[in-house]
N, C-alpha and C positions, 0 to 999 in steps of 0.2 A: 564585518558583522558576524555574529555567532548564530549558528543554527543547531539546535539540539534535536536529534532524531531518536525517537523512542524505540529503537531496535538496534541490534548488532548485526542484522542480516546484511551482508555486503551488497546484495541486489538493491535493497531499499536505500542504503546509504548512497550508492552510486546514482540512483534515480534522483535523489534529493539534490546532490551536487550538480548534476546535469541541468535540472530545472532552474535552480537559482542562478547558475552561471549563464544559462541561455537568456533568462529574463533580464538580469542585471550584470552583463559582462564587465562593466566598468568597475564594479565593486569587488573587494576581496572578501571571500566567504570562508569562514572556519566552520566546517561541518563536524560536529561531535556526536558520537553515538553512545547511548546508554540503554541498557536493558531495563525496561519497566514493565510492570504488570498491566495487561490490557483490560482485565476485569470482566472478560466475557468467556464463552466456551472456546475450547481449542479449535473447533471447526464451526465458525459462524454460519448459520443457515438462513440469514436474512440480511438485507441491506441495513435495516435498523440496527441489528446487532453489530455488524461490521463497522458502521459509522460510530457507534458508541465506543467500540474498541479503539478506533483511530483517534477519537477525541480524547479518550483517557490517556493514550500513549503521548499525544501532543502536549497535553497539559502537564502530565507528570514529568516529561523530559524537560520542558521549559522551566518548571519549578526546580527540579534537581540540579540543572546545569546553569541556571541563570542566564540563558541566552536571549537574543533578540527575537528569535522565532523558535517555537516548538513544533515538531512535525510528528504526526502519527500516520502510519500506513497499515491498513488492515485488509487482507483479502477475505472473501467469503463467497457464499453461494446464495442465490435467490431463485425461487421457483417462479416462472412466468408461464402461465398456461399449464401445460403438462410437462414442460422441460425445465431443467435446472441449468443455471448460468453461473459462471465464475466472473467475479468482478472485484476489483480492489478499490478501496476508498482512501483518499488522502485528505488529511485535515492539517491546516496550518493555523497556529495561534500566535499572536504577537504579545508583547509585554503589556499592551493596553487592553488585552482581552478580546481583541477582534479575531473573528474566526473565518477562515476561508475553507471551502470544501470543494472537492472534485473527485471524479472517478476515472478509472481506466475504461476501456471499451469492455463489452461483455462478450463472453464466448460460451457457447453451449458445452455442457459437460456430457461426454458420451455415457450411455447406459452402463458400459463396462466399468467405468470409473465410479459412477453413482452407486452401483451395487456394493462396491467396497466401502464407500463412505457410509452407506446405510448400515453396514456391518460394524461401524465404529472407527474407521480409519479417517485421518485427515486427508484433504486433497493431495498434499505433497506425498504422503505415504502411499496413497493409492497410485499416484503417478509413478513413483519409484517401483512399485510392484509390477505394474502393467508393462512399463518400459524396461524393467530389469536394470534400473539405475540406482544411484544413491544421491540423496540430497538435492533433487531437482529444484526445490523451492529456494535454494541459494544459488541457482544457476538460471537456466532458460525458463523454467517453470512451465505451467500448463500452456500458456500462450506460445512459447517457443517450441515446445514439443509438437503441438498441433499444427503449427504453421511452418515447420522446418526452419525455425529461427528467423523467419521473415519479421515477426514481431516477437520480441522477447519479454520476459517479465520486467526487466529493467526499463525497456521502452514504454511498456504499459504504465508502470508506476510514474515514469517521468511525465508522461502525458497527463495523468491524473494530478500530479503535483502542479503542473502549469495551470490546469483548470482551477485548482485550489488557490493558487497565487493570484488569479485574476482579481480577487477582492482587494489585493494590495497593489496591483498594477494600476487599477482604475479606482482608487479609493473615493474619489469625488462622487461616484455613482452609488455609493453605499451610505 
C-alpha cells in the first residue's frame, strides 16, 4: 500500500514509516515523500493553525501522488494559561476522504526560546541558535534537546501518527 507524506523532512518520513509498520506489520508499505504547501504561517501559533496545515499537507500529498493514504505532520505552538507549549499534529486521509487526527505529547517552551520566536524566528531556528546547532528540526528537535534524546522528534511524531491511525485501526467505531 502507498502512503504519501506531505514533507521531505526525514524525521517526519521516518515517523510515518514506523507508525504504519507498527500498526500493520504484515503489510508492505511504500512511503513516498513530496514537498507540498501547508497554506499556513511558517510558525503556527495555535493548534487550529497547526491542524489546518497538517490537513492541507495530507490532502495535497494524497492528491499529487495518488496514494492509499495521505499524511500531513505539522508542528506548532499553543498558549495554555501563561505558558507556550510545543505540539505536533498528525492527519491521515484515505482515498475515501476519511480523516484521522492525532497529536504528539506537549512540551513547555522555555522563555529563552519564546523570546526568539516572538522576535520572528521559527522554533527550529530558535533551538539552533540557543543550542548552537544546525537543523535540529530534521534531527532530535525540541523534544530531543530538552529530554537528552529520551524522547525525540521522530518518536513524538510516531506517537501522533499512531493516534491519527486509530480511526483506521477501529473503523467500525466511526
